[in-house]
N, C-alpha and C positions, 0 to 999 in steps of 0.2 A: 321424858325430859331429864337431862342431867341435873342431879341434885345441886351441883354448883351453879347452874343457871336459874334455879328456882328464884322467883321474885320475892324479895323480902324487904321491900322498901315501898313506901306510899307513892302513889302516882304524882303527888304534888311536892314531893321532897326536892329540895334545891340541888342535891348531889346525885340525883337519879341517874344521869348519864355516866357519871364516874362509877357508880355502883354497877351499872351494866357492864362497863369495861372490866371491872374487877371480877365480876361473875364469869365473864367469858374468857378471862386471861388464861386459865389452866388448859381449857379445851383448845384455845388458839395455839398455845405453845405445843400441845400434843399434835395438832394438825401440821404445824411447821416441822416438827421432828419426824413425823411419818413421811412427809413429802421429801425432806432431806435424805432420809434413809432409803428412799426409792430413787435417789440420784438427781433430784431437781436442785438447781442452784438457788441461792437466796434471791437472785435477780428474777429468775423465772417464777419463783413462788410469790414474790412481791407483786410482780406484774399481773399474775393470775388473780391474786386477791383483790387488786385494784379494779381489774376488769369485772370480776364477779360483783364487787361492791357497786360499781357504776350501773350494772344491769339490774341489781336489786333496787337501787334508788330510782331508776327510771320506771321500773314496774310499779313500785309503791306510789310514785307521783302520779302515774297514769291512773291507777286504781283510785287514789284520793280525788283526782279530778273528775273521774266518772261518777263517783259517789256524790261529789259536790253538785255536779250538773243535774243529777237525778233528784237531789233534794230541793233544788231550785224549781224544778218542775218545768224544764224546757219542753216546749211542744215538740212532738214527734211528727214529722211530715208523713202523711199517708199517701202522697202522690208518688208515682213511679218515676217521675222525671225531675 
């Protein structure tokens, strides 16, 4: 893990989200610079980042929902139909 991304704030701290943004800032700027140096436009980079973010959010929501359903103890049907 990047040392810049190392967590150094309590889970219940009110500015935790801002600290996460700060921690990711340098690596984010580096990613953008690399993409630009490879010829991608700022519009292409922005769209790619938004799509990747949406995919990440959807995957995390699905995972959280599955965990929640498992913790509730929903019965699993044992019939084949």
